[in-house]
Kinemage of the C-alpha trace (Angstrom):
@kinemage 1
@onewidth
@group {chain A} dominant
@subgroup {mainchain}
@vectorlist {calphas} color= white
{ca met a 1} P 85.922 102.512 100.659
{ca thr a 2} L 83.146 104.335 98.875
{ca tyr a 3} L 82.709 102.976 95.358
{ca leu a 4} L 80.024 105.393 94.180
{ca asp a 5} L 81.238 108.658 92.653
{ca lys a 6} L 78.116 110.681 91.861
{ca thr a 7} L 80.091 113.023 89.598
{ca ser a 8} L 81.456 110.292 87.335
{ca leu a 9} L 79.956 107.165 85.860
{ca ala a 10} L 83.424 106.176 84.636
{ca lys a 11} L 84.986 106.406 88.104
{ca thr a 12} L 82.070 104.528 89.648
{ca ile a 13} L 82.356 101.721 87.101
{ca asp a 14} L 86.140 101.566 87.560
{ca asn a 15} L 85.781 101.473 91.358
{ca val a 16} L 83.283 98.617 91.169
{ca ser a 17} L 85.383 96.807 88.553
{ca glu a 18} L 88.359 96.982 90.910
{ca ala a 19} L 86.243 95.585 93.763
{ca leu a 20} L 85.043 92.720 91.569
{ca leu a 21} L 88.554 91.967 90.319
{ca phe a 22} L 90.109 91.857 93.771
{ca gly a 23} L 87.143 90.313 95.593
{ca phe a 24} L 86.343 93.330 97.795
{ca asp a 25} L 82.903 93.439 99.380
{ca ile a 26} L 80.465 96.226 98.573
{ca asp a 27} L 77.733 96.570 101.165
{ca glu a 28} L 74.144 96.073 100.034
{ca arg a 29} L 73.121 99.699 100.637
{ca glu a 30} L 75.908 100.991 98.400
{ca lys a 31} L 75.140 98.378 95.729
{ca leu a 32} L 71.593 99.779 95.565
{ca glu a 33} L 72.890 103.360 95.407
{ca ile a 34} L 75.283 102.414 92.593
{ca ala a 35} L 72.527 100.625 90.677
{ca asp a 36} L 70.227 103.635 91.087
{ca phe a 37} L 72.961 105.994 89.855
{ca ile a 38} L 73.632 103.845 86.783
{ca ile a 39} L 69.921 103.474 85.990
{ca lys a 40} L 69.504 107.254 86.086
{ca gln a 41} L 72.182 107.551 83.389
{ca his a 42} L 70.109 105.447 80.974
{ca gly a 43} L 69.083 107.607 78.035
{ca ala a 44} L 70.553 110.755 79.573
{ca pro a 45} L 72.338 113.357 77.438
{ca tyr a 46} L 75.539 112.036 75.804
{ca ser a 47} L 74.163 108.484 75.635
{ca tyr a 48} L 74.853 106.349 72.585
{ca ala a 49} L 71.728 104.732 71.124
{ca asn a 50} L 69.799 105.494 74.334
{ca thr a 51} L 72.216 103.487 76.495
{ca phe a 52} L 73.953 104.640 79.696
{ca ala a 53} L 75.380 108.140 79.425
{ca pro a 54} L 78.589 109.533 80.848
{ca thr a 55} L 78.196 112.470 83.240
{ca asp a 56} L 79.138 116.064 82.451
{ca glu a 57} L 82.394 115.506 84.354
{ca asp a 58} L 83.139 112.385 82.312
{ca met a 59} L 82.680 114.338 79.104
{ca lys a 60} L 85.419 116.767 80.114
{ca arg a 61} L 88.017 113.978 79.836
{ca asp a 62} L 89.026 111.244 77.444
{ca leu a 63} L 87.634 107.831 78.291
{ca ile a 64} L 90.257 105.582 79.843
{ca leu a 65} L 89.147 101.982 80.102
{ca phe a 66} L 89.719 99.945 83.270
{ca thr a 67} L 92.510 98.131 81.446
{ca gly a 68} L 94.246 101.460 80.777
{ca glu a 69} L 93.487 101.981 77.094
{ca leu a 70} L 92.751 105.548 76.068
{ca ser a 71} L 89.783 106.180 73.817
{ca gln a 72} L 89.294 109.466 72.009
{ca gly a 73} L 86.751 110.926 69.642
{ca gln a 74} L 83.903 109.042 67.955
{ca ala a 75} L 84.813 105.683 69.464
{ca asn a 76} L 84.041 106.955 72.972
{ca ala a 77} L 80.272 106.622 72.611
{ca ile a 78} L 80.450 103.018 71.476
{ca leu a 79} L 82.995 102.109 74.159
{ca trp a 80} L 80.828 103.779 76.813
{ca ala a 81} L 77.878 101.641 75.796
{ca lys a 82} L 79.965 98.467 75.837
{ca lys a 83} L 81.624 99.317 79.129
{ca gln a 84} L 78.265 99.791 80.859
{ca ala a 85} L 76.812 96.649 79.313
{ca val a 86} L 79.702 94.528 80.590
{ca phe a 87} L 79.361 96.023 84.059
{ca cys a 88} L 75.612 95.443 84.196
{ca glu a 89} L 76.108 91.754 83.386
{ca asn a 90} L 78.030 91.414 86.657
């Protein structure tokens, strides 16, 4: 499986979260590609407080957290920042 979705930070994070939850292996090359993709989102347009920004494609949709909760409106920016921070800790 390919975990990196270069059009969507949300999908990439969800794919990696699923792999971590179920103990799937991500090869080292793809881990580096994912890390590079996430780093490039730091401070990009749509970021909250200069954190990791959703992509243009992500902005076209409501944010749905890995646990299934739907986030709309102003709360999205804060949830985006928290979602990326939690992922980066892993």
